[in-house]
Structures are given as structure tokens and as C-alpha cells.
ZAMARGU-4260 file (C-alpha; in steps of 0.2 Angstrom, whole numbers, plus 5000, padded with zeros to 4 digits):
<rodrens>
0) 5991/5548/5719 | 5997/5564/5729 | 5983/5576/5726 | 5967/5570/5735 | 5958/5583/5724
5) 5962/5574/5707 | 5961/5556/5716 | 5943/5559/5722 | 5938/5568/5704 | 5945/5554/5695
10) 5935/5541/5705 | 5920/5550/5702 | 5922/5550/5683 | 5926/5532/5682 | 5911/5528/5692
15) 5901/5537/5680 | 5909/5528/5666 | 5905/5511/5675 | 5888/5515/5678 | 5885/5519/5659
20) 5893/5504/5654 | 5881/5494/5666 | 5867/5503/5660 | 5871/5499/5641 | 5875/5481/5644
25) 5861/5478/5656 | 5873/5472/5671 | 5873/5475/5690 | 5885/5491/5690 | 5896/5482/5703
30) 5904/5472/5690 | 5912/5486/5680 | 5916/5496/5695 | 5925/5482/5703 | 5936/5478/5687
35) 5940/5498/5687 | 5946/5498/5705 | 5956/5482/5701 | 5963/5490/5686 | 5967/5507/5695
40) 5973/5498/5712 | 5984/5483/5709 | 5986/5484/5691 | 5992/5499/5686 | 5994/5508/5702
45) 5985/5524/5699 | 5976/5523/5715 | 5980/5520/5733 | 5963/5522/5744 | 5974/5520/5760
50) 5985/5536/5755 | 5971/5545/5748 | 5961/5545/5762 | 5970/5538/5777 | 5960/5536/5793
55) 5944/5542/5784 | 5945/5528/5773 | 5934/5514/5784 | 5923/5529/5794 | 5918/5533/5776
60) 5914/5515/5771 | 5905/5512/5787 | 5893/5529/5786 | 5891/5524/5767 | 5885/5505/5771
65) 5873/5511/5782 | 5865/5524/5771 | 5864/5511/5758 | 5855/5498/5771 | 5843/5512/5778
70) 5837/5517/5760 | 5833/5499/5755 | 5825/5494/5772 | 5812/5510/5768 | 5806/5499/5754
75) 5802/5483/5765 | 5782/5483/5768 | 5775/5468/5778 | 5760/5469/5765 | 5772/5463/5751
80) 5777/5447/5759 | 5758/5441/5762 | 5760/5421/5763 | 5779/5421/5760 | 5784/5429/5776
85) 5790/5413/5783 | 5800/5407/5769 | 5810/5426/5770 | 5811/5422/5789 | 5819/5406/5787
90) 5831/5411/5773 | 5839/5425/5785 | 5839/5414/5801 | 5842/5396/5797 | 5849/5400/5778
95) 5862/5411/5786 | 5869/5397/5799 | 5868/5383/5785 | 5879/5394/5773 | 5890/5400/5786
100) 5893/5381/5792 | 5896/5375/5776 | 5908/5389/5771 | 5916/5388/5788 | 5921/5369/5784
105) 5925/5372/5767 | 5937/5385/5769 | 5946/5374/5783 | 5948/5359/5772 | 5949/5367/5754
110) 5957/5382/5757 | 5967/5375/5773 | 5963/5392/5783 | 5963/5388/5804 | 5946/5386/5810
115) 5945/5404/5817 | 5948/5411/5801 | 5938/5399/5791 | 5922/5404/5802 | 5925/5422/5799
120) 5925/5419/5780 | 5909/5408/5782 | 5900/5420/5791 | 5905/5434/5780 | 5901/5427/5765
125) 5883/5424/5770 | 5877/5442/5765 | 5869/5446/5746 | 5864/5464/5746 | 5853/5475/5738
130) 5866/5483/5728 | 5867/5468/5718 | 5851/5459/5719 | 5840/5473/5715 | 5848/5476/5697
135) 5847/5458/5694 | 5829/5456/5698 | 5825/5471/5687 | 5829/5462/5671 | 5825/5445/5678
140) 5806/5448/5679 | 5803/5433/5690 | 5786/5430/5698 | 5782/5444/5708 | 5781/5434/5727
145) 5799/5427/5722 | 5805/5446/5718 | 5800/5450/5734 | 5807/5436/5744 | 5824/5440/5736
150) 5823/5458/5739 | 5820/5456/5758 | 5832/5443/5759 | 5846/5454/5751 | 5841/5469/5763
155) 5840/5459/5779 | 5854/5447/5777 | 5866/5462/5776 | 5866/5468/5795 | 5863/5449/5800
160) 5879/5444/5791 | 5888/5458/5796 | 5884/5455/5814 | 5887/5436/5812 | 5905/5440/5806
165) 5907/5453/5819 | 5903/5440/5833 | 5914/5427/5824 | 5927/5439/5821 | 5927/5443/5842
170) 5928/5425/5846 | 5944/5423/5836 | 5952/5438/5844 | 5947/5433/5862 | 5953/5416/5860
175) 5945/5399/5867 | 5956/5401/5882 | 5950/5416/5888 | 5931/5412/5888 | 5927/5415/5871
180) 5910/5406/5870 | 5903/5415/5886 | 5909/5433/5878 | 5902/5428/5862 | 5884/5427/5869
185) 5887/5441/5879 | 5890/5450/5862 | 5876/5444/5853 | 5863/5449/5866 | 5870/5468/5868
190) 5869/5469/5849 | 5852/5463/5849 | 5847/5473/5862 | 5856/5489/5855 | 5850/5486/5839
195) 5832/5482/5839 | 5831/5496/5853 | 5838/5509/5846 | 5831/5505/5828 | 5812/5504/5835
200) 5814/5519/5846 | 5822/5529/5833 | 5809/5523/5820 | 5795/5527/5831 | 5801/5544/5837
205) 5805/5551/5820 | 5791/5543/5813 | 5779/5555/5824 | 5790/5569/5819 | 5787/5567/5802
210) 5768/5562/5804 | 5764/5577/5813 | 5774/5588/5803 | 5784/5596/5817 | 5797/5600/5803
215) 5794/5609/5789 | 5792/5598/5773 | 5809/5603/5765 | 5819/5597/5780 | 5810/5579/5782
220) 5824/5571/5771 | 5838/5580/5777 | 5832/5577/5796 | 5829/5558/5792 | 5847/5557/5785
225) 5855/5566/5800 | 5844/5557/5813 | 5849/5540/5805 | 5867/5544/5804 | 5866/5549/5822
230) 5858/5532/5829 | 5871/5524/5819 | 5886/5531/5826 | 5878/5531/5844 | 5874/5512/5842
235) 5891/5507/5835 | 5897/5518/5852 | 5887/5508/5864 | 5892/5492/5855 | 5903/5488/5840
240) 5896/5484/5823 | 5878/5486/5830 | 5874/5501/5819 | 5869/5492/5804 | 5855/5483/5813
245) 5849/5500/5821 | 5846/5509/5803 | 5839/5492/5795 | 5826/5491/5811 | 5824/5510/5810
250) 5821/5510/5791 | 5808/5495/5791 | 5798/5503/5806 | 5796/5518/5795 | 5793/5510/5779
255) 5778/5503/5788 | 5771/5516/5798 | 5754/5523/5792 | 5754/5542/5787 | 5773/5543/5787
260) 5778/5551/5770 | 5794/5540/5766 | 5795/5543/5746 | 5803/5561/5747 | 5815/5554/5759
265) 5819/5539/5748 | 5821/5552/5732 | 5833/5564/5742 | 5845/5549/5745 | 5845/5542/5727
270) 5860/5553/5719 | 5868/5551/5738 | 5868/5531/5737 | 5873/5531/5719 | 5888/5540/5723
275) 5893/5531/5737 | 5891/5514/5731 | 5899/5519/5714 | 5914/5527/5725 | 5915/5512/5738
280) 5917/5497/5726 | 5930/5507/5718 | 5939/5511/5734 | 5938/5493/5740 | 5943/5485/5725
285) 5959/5496/5723 | 5965/5490/5739 | 5967/5472/5733 | 5987/5468/5730 | 5996/5458/5717
290) 6001/5447/5731 | 5983/5444/5736 | 5976/5442/5718 | 5990/5427/5717 | 5983/5418/5731
295) 5967/5414/5721 | 5974/5396/5714 | 5963/5381/5711 | 5957/5378/5730 | 5949/5397/5729
300) 5938/5391/5714 | 5934/5375/5722 | 5928/5384/5738 | 5918/5395/5726 | 5909/5382/5719
305) 5904/5373/5737 | 5897/5390/5742 | 5885/5392/5725 | 5882/5371/5721 | 5880/5365/5739
310) 5878/5378/5753 | 5865/5390/5744 | 5853/5375/5736 | 5855/5365/5754 | 5849/5381/5764
315) 5834/5386/5751 | 5828/5367/5752 | 5828/5368/5771 | 5821/5385/5773 | 5805/5382/5761
320) 5801/5365/5767 | 5783/5365/5771 | 5781/5380/5762 | 5770/5384/5746 | 5784/5385/5733
325) 5786/5373/5720 | 5801/5365/5714 | 5804/5378/5700 | 5803/5392/5711 | 5814/5384/5724
330) 5827/5381/5710 | 5828/5400/5705 | 5830/5404/5723 | 5843/5391/5725 | 5853/5400/5711
335) 5852/5417/5715 | 5863/5424/5729 | 5876/5436/5724 | 5887/5445/5735 | 5887/5464/5737
340) 5895/5479/5746 | 5892/5474/5763 | 5904/5458/5761 | 5917/5469/5752 | 5917/5482/5765
345) 5917/5471/5781 | 5931/5459/5773 | 5943/5474/5770 | 5940/5480/5787 | 5940/5464/5796
350) 5956/5459/5785 | 5966/5475/5791 | 5963/5471/5810 | 5967/5452/5809 | 5984/5455/5800
355) 5988/5467/5813 | 5983/5455/5826 | 5994/5442/5817 | 5980/5429/5814 | 5985/5416/5802
360) 5975/5417/5784 | 5970/5433/5787 | 5978/5438/5771 | 5965/5426/5761 | 5951/5435/5768
365) 5950/5449/5755 | 5954/5441/5739 | 5944/5426/5742 | 5929/5438/5746 | 5931/5448/5730
370) 5933/5432/5720 | 5915/5426/5726 | 5908/5444/5723 | 5914/5446/5705 | 5911/5428/5701
375) 5892/5426/5707 | 5888/5445/5700 | 5895/5440/5682 | 5888/5423/5680 | 5870/5425/5690
380) 5868/5442/5679 | 5871/5433/5664 | 5863/5416/5666 | 5848/5420/5679 | 5835/5426/5666
385) 5838/5412/5653 | 5836/5399/5668 | 5820/5408/5673 | 5813/5406/5657 | 5818/5388/5656
390) 5811/5385/5675 | 5795/5396/5667 | 5795/5405/5684 | 5794/5422/5675 | 5780/5434/5673
395) 5769/5432/5656 | 5775/5443/5642 | 5772/5462/5648 | 5757/5470/5641 | 5754/5484/5655
400) 5758/5502/5654 | 5769/5514/5662 | 5761/5531/5659 | 5773/5546/5663 | 5762/5559/5671
405) 5747/5557/5682 | 5737/5573/5674 | 5720/5573/5668 | 5726/5567/5651 | 5735/5554/5660
410) 5722/5548/5672 | 5708/5547/5658 | 5718/5537/5647 | 5725/5526/5661 | 5706/5523/5668
415) 5701/5516/5650 | 5718/5504/5649 | 5714/5498/5667 | 5696/5496/5664 | 5701/5485/5648
420) 5710/5474/5659 | 5729/5480/5657 | 5740/5484/5671 | 5744/5503/5672 | 5755/5513/5683
425) 5757/5530/5684 | 5772/5540/5688 | 5773/5559/5693 | 5783/5570/5705 | 5768/5581/5708
430) 5760/5576/5725 | 5742/5583/5721 | 5741/5574/5703 | 5747/5559/5712 | 5732/5559/5724
435) 5719/5563/5711 | 5726/5546/5702 | 5725/5537/5719 | 5709/5542/5722 | 5702/5536/5705
440) 5712/5518/5709 | 5725/5518/5699 | 5742/5511/5704 | 5756/5526/5705 | 5773/5529/5708
445) 5778/5545/5716 | 5794/5553/5711 | 5804/5556/5696 | 5803/5541/5685 | 5821/5544/5678
450) 5829/5544/5696 | 5840/5532/5705 | 5827/5528/5717 | 5814/5523/5703 | 5830/5511/5696
455) 5827/5502/5712 | 5809/5505/5717 | 5798/5508/5701 | 5791/5490/5699 | 5792/5486/5681
460) 5785/5468/5683 | 5772/5467/5670 | 5774/5484/5661 | 5777/5482/5642 | 5774/5499/5635
465) 5777/5518/5640 | 5766/5531/5636 | 5774/5549/5638 | 5759/5559/5643 | 5767/5572/5655
470) 5765/5592/5651 | 5784/5592/5654 | 5790/5589/5636 | 5809/5587/5642 | 5803/5574/5654
475) 5792/5564/5641 | 5808/5565/5629 | 5820/5559/5642 | 5810/5545/5648 | 5806/5539/5631
480) 5826/5537/5629 | 5827/5530/5646 | 5815/5515/5645 | 5817/5512/5625 | 5833/5502/5633
485) 5822/5491/5645 | 5807/5489/5635 | 5813/5488/5617 | 5809/5497/5601 | 5790/5498/5596
490) 5785/5498/5615 | 5790/5516/5619 | 5784/5531/5609 | 5786/5549/5610 | 5773/5564/5608
495) 5772/5575/5593 | 5778/5594/5595 | 5764/5606/5597 | 5758/5616/5581 | 5767/5632/5580
500) 5783/5624/5588 | 5791/5618/5574 | 5807/5627/5577 | 5811/5615/5592 | 5809/5599/5581
505) 5828/5601/5582 | 5827/5595/5599 | 5820/5579/5596 | 5833/5572/5584 | 5839/5559/5596
510) 5820/5553/5597 | 5818/5551/5579 | 5817/5533/5578 | 5802/5532/5590 | 5785/5532/5584
515) 5773/5546/5588 | 5760/5543/5601 | 5742/5542/5593 | 5749/5548/5576 | 5760/5563/5569
520) 5748/5577/5572 | 5743/5573/5592 | 5752/5583/5606 | 5750/5585/5623 | 5741/5600/5623
525) 5727/5595/5609 | 5724/5581/5621 | 5722/5591/5637 | 5711/5602/5627 | 5699/5590/5621
530) 5698/5581/5637 | 5693/5598/5645 | 5680/5600/5634 | 5673/5586/5637 | 5679/5571/5626
535) 5678/5555/5632 | 5687/5538/5631 | 5676/5522/5625 | 5680/5505/5621 | 5670/5498/5607
540) 5668/5480/5600 | 5668/5478/5580 | 5659/5465/5571 | 5655/5460/5553 | 5640/5470/5553
545) 5647/5485/5563 | 5665/5488/5557 | 5678/5501/5560 | 5671/5512/5546 | 5654/5510/5552
550) 5661/5516/5569 | 5669/5531/5561 | 5654/5537/5551 | 5644/5534/5568 | 5654/5548/5576
555) 5657/5559/5560 | 5675/5557/5560 | 5674/5566/5578 | 5684/5552/5587 | 5703/5549/5589
560) 5708/5530/5590 | 5719/5525/5603 | 5722/5507/5605 | 5715/5491/5596 | 5714/5475/5606
565) 5713/5459/5598 | 5701/5444/5602 | 5717/5435/5610 | 5718/5451/5621 | 5734/5457/5614
570) 5734/5477/5612 | 5741/5487/5598 | 5745/5506/5602 | 5741/5518/5588 | 5756/5528/5582
575) 5764/5537/5567 | 5772/5520/5563 | 5757/5509/5558 | 5739/5512/5558 | 5728/5501/5569
580) 5716/5495/5557 | 5705/5487/5567 | 5697/5471/5562 | 5680/5463/5566 | 5680/5454/5581
585) 5691/5466/5590 | 5688/5482/5601 | 5695/5499/5599 | 5698/5512/5612 | 5695/5529/5606
590) 5695/5547/5612 | 5677/5554/5607 | 5675/5572/5605 | 5663/5585/5598 | 5668/5601/5591
595) 5664/5617/5601 | 5668/5637/5599 | 5678/5634/5615 | 5690/5622/5607 | 5702/5634/5600
600) 5702/5644/5616 | 5704/5628/5627 | 5719/5623/5615 | 5727/5639/5617 | 5726/5638/5636
605) 5732/5620/5637 | 5747/5627/5627 | 5752/5640/5637 | 5751/5629/5653 | 5763/5616/5644
610) 5774/5631/5640 | 5772/5635/5659 | 5777/5617/5666 | 5792/5616/5655 | 5799/5634/5659
615) 5796/5629/5678 | 5805/5612/5675 | 5820/5621/5668 | 5821/5633/5684 | 5821/5620/5696
620) 5838/5618/5705
</rodrens>
């Protein structure tokens, strides 16, 4: 394609289509992106990345991988690994070594590669990566400690695998006759010194800048991105490919510093990371040639089988010896090891250099790597959930609540649900509301719940219901549509339109199939008005002698039933679709209120505030 603008636009549109397909089919986006790249490149010859970007291709790949790893490392908090840090540490050290050795031996004897190239391929294919592990974990719903182990491994193993591949690559290029062993050892020491040194120094120094607010809040995210990229390029200048380790250490350091506001930083890079990941997979897959694909005969498939069925299970078994994991949990860890963007990027980069150097077998590096990536993503995405259920290592059926909003209405209802024993998580992008919810002891997510960052970092384990309780009407509607795909029909609700706003009902046509939360006449403004007037939420147990009708009569109808909890602990949500009809032995959670002369005034004020919220939301850039 001769016109770069047309080529880049095409990549963007195809990326959007692939992301939508992945969302609809609940698959990691890497799969449709790689297929699209292969179709655009070697199949139909519509895209030639080398001609499109020229010498800028691999610098762009390198910087994009750095951004992806840094964002992932910002989520790595040591507190999440309490009790299982040993397993994770073993996986990223001994697990890497075992996988690399088995991969190298298999590549030599099965693929017929020289020992040098076999070692490069074995080292390269130890990586998994957050871009493929995280989407898989979202649908897997495995036990929390298993999820944390896999997430940490996916992020930390990327720079370790890349560095291991660099060391083996240097070993192959230098050659055994030129003192390659000593050279490789010195390279490793330089990498560790530069990566850990610059990463820790950068994380500490920039953490102080953020904590002391030496920059205005609006520059925190942009400043962090530029400092990270500066450290990455500086590290790579001091020693080749040490930058990935540097940015990972910097991100982990920032994530575990107290008082450092990292949430806005992570949200800033969400769209950037989405664009980079999508574009990279398409570009790298499009660089494949028909000749390379023709090299994937039966030995390549046997090599893949050895990696999945021998290398991974053996490394997990060794790395979990003496640990607290049972055989079922170990089996799930042994199954999940999809390869991702770092493997694709580093394979493409090294293949080009090794082919120019005339190293035998270099032409096999890229096609075998992409075979492993596509095969592991497809098979593990399709079978991991059924396997986890069969092994009984999934979380129990989710009964928790994700509440959109952290305002007084959301906090009041959230506290009642929490006190009733249900998991509750509030999501809001207003800092003050989030602080109030945290002070009340509620679990929160600070940020836009519809963002790409939320897709990766909003913990959905245990969440089975969505309650849209934000004053921002459009946010409520979009959240309902977004999470219905994940939670299923009957678990996601919408709020009724305020009285006096019937002309806006046409905007809710896409939500018409969703039940109305708490009934067809209950709007956010009415809830806000009642709570501001002193309405409170109570849980009351019913019996044969004190039925629901008695309960209603006792309050003279001044109550709004919200939830009903059965004797077995199952919860039902009041909605327009089905009345609660609480039975003796069950308990009901209701909003109890008293009419007052100020109620209509409070309702009008709440409606005005809602209008203000919606107007300000539309005015945001």
C-alpha cells in the first residue's frame, strides 16, 4: 500500500472490527487480530508493514511493548500475593529455565534446528503476557489466588523471557569460539544492573514527584508516560534490551509506594494501550510470508505439543513442590500458558537480524512462534473455563454486586448489601465520592467502569449483578449494555426515566429488554430525594406470624422493597420484570421513608442535580 495514511487508517478500522468480534465472542482480542493480519498480509497482500513504516517499524514495536508492560506492572501489588509469592517467584525463575531448556531440546531434535537457533526459540517461547492472560482470566473466574499467580507471572515473565532471548541471541551471534560463555554472563550482569538500577531509581524518584504534587494533577499521567519512555530508551542505550526490565521494575515500584496516585495514570494509558496492542498484532502478523507459513509441517505441531503437554506441566509441578496448592489448582496452572505480544515482537525482531547474519534456521523463528501464539490462545480460550469447572477450582456462583456510582444512594444500598453478607464493589470516576465510599468501608474501583483499563483491572470475581445507581443517566445505560454481555440477562438492570422526562424514552430503546431496577416508577432522583430526607435501608426477617403484608401495614406503605434473601442465602432483586413476593422464612431489604412537606422540594432539587451531572458529562472532552 503506497499511501501511509490509507494504510494506517485501514489498520485502525480493522483493529476496531477485531476488538468488537473478540468482545462478542468473549475471546482474547489477539486471535481475531492475528487472523486479520495474516489475511491482510500473506494471503491478500493488502498490507506490507515494512514498506508502510520502513525503519520506524521496530522502534515503534519496542516502545509499544514498553508501554504495555509498564501499564501491567502498575497493577502488581505485593499484598495480592500474600501466601503464594513463592510459587510466583519459582514460576518466573525455575519455570522459565525448565521451559527454555525443554523448548530448545525439542526445537533441535523435532524441528531440526541448529543448537543456537533452537536455544533462541526455546528462550523466546517462555513468555505468556498480560495481553492474552488477562482476557482469559476475566472469563475463567478461577479462585482468586490462582488468578493473581497467573496475572503476576504473565507480566513479570515478559521482560525475563525477552532478556533471556537477548542473552541467547548474543551467545549465538558471538559464537562459542569467541568466548561466548563469558560474554553472555557479562551481558546478564549488565542487564540486571541497568534494569534494576534504573527501574528502582526511576520508580522512587518519580513516586516522590507524584506524592509531593510537584506537578499539577493534569500532568501526572502525561509526565509518567514520558519519564517511563525516557528511562526505557536510556536503559536500552546503556545496554541493549534492558529497557523492558527497567519499565517493569519502575511500574512495580510505583504500584507498591504508599500515597502515590496511580489510578489516573493507568486510566490515561487505556486507549493508548488498546491502539498499540491492536496495531502491533496486525502489523506483525502481516509480516509473515507464504513461504514461512509453508514451513509449518507436522514437526512444528509436535513441537507445539511438547511445549503444552510436557514443558508447562513439568515446570508447574517443580515450581509448586512444597506449596499450598492442591493437584486441581496445579492442573489449571499447568494448562494455562498462552503466548502474547512480546513473543511475536521479539521473534520478528530477532528473525530479521539472524537472517541478515546468515544463521541457519532463522526462517523458522517467526512462523513457529506465531503457530504457538495462535494455537495456545485458541485452544486455551475455548477449553479453560470447562476445565476449571471440571477441576472445581472456580469461584462459587457469583452473587456479588457491581454498583455504578459511589454517591449517597449507591453507598446506602451498597452498605445494606454488604451488611447482609454480599460482595459489593462501587465504581465511580469522582474522587470525592470514592473517598466517602472507602471511609464507609466499601470496596471501590476508581475510574470509568466502561474503560479499557476497567476491562483489565476492575475485579469481577464474585460479581453476579449490576446496579446502575449513578446520577449520570447515559453512564447507567451504557454500563447496563456493556455488562449484560458478561453477567447475562436478569442480572443487569436499568433505571426508570424520571417523571416529566417521557420525551427522552426513545433513547432507551436499546435497553428495553432489561428489567427496571426496583420497579417501573423508581428513578435515581426519587431515590436520592428519599435518602436526603432521612429514608433508611433496613433488613427484616419474615415468619408465619409476621408476613410481608404485616410488614407493609406496619409501615403504612411507606417503604420500597429492594431485595429479598431466601433461607438458603440467595438474593432476588426487585424489578419491573418480577415482583419479589417475600415468603415466611425469608428476609427483605427495604428503603423505609416518611412523607414530609420537604419531599417534593428535595425531589426537584435531586432532579436538577441529575440534569447538571448529565450536562457536565456531555461537555467533557
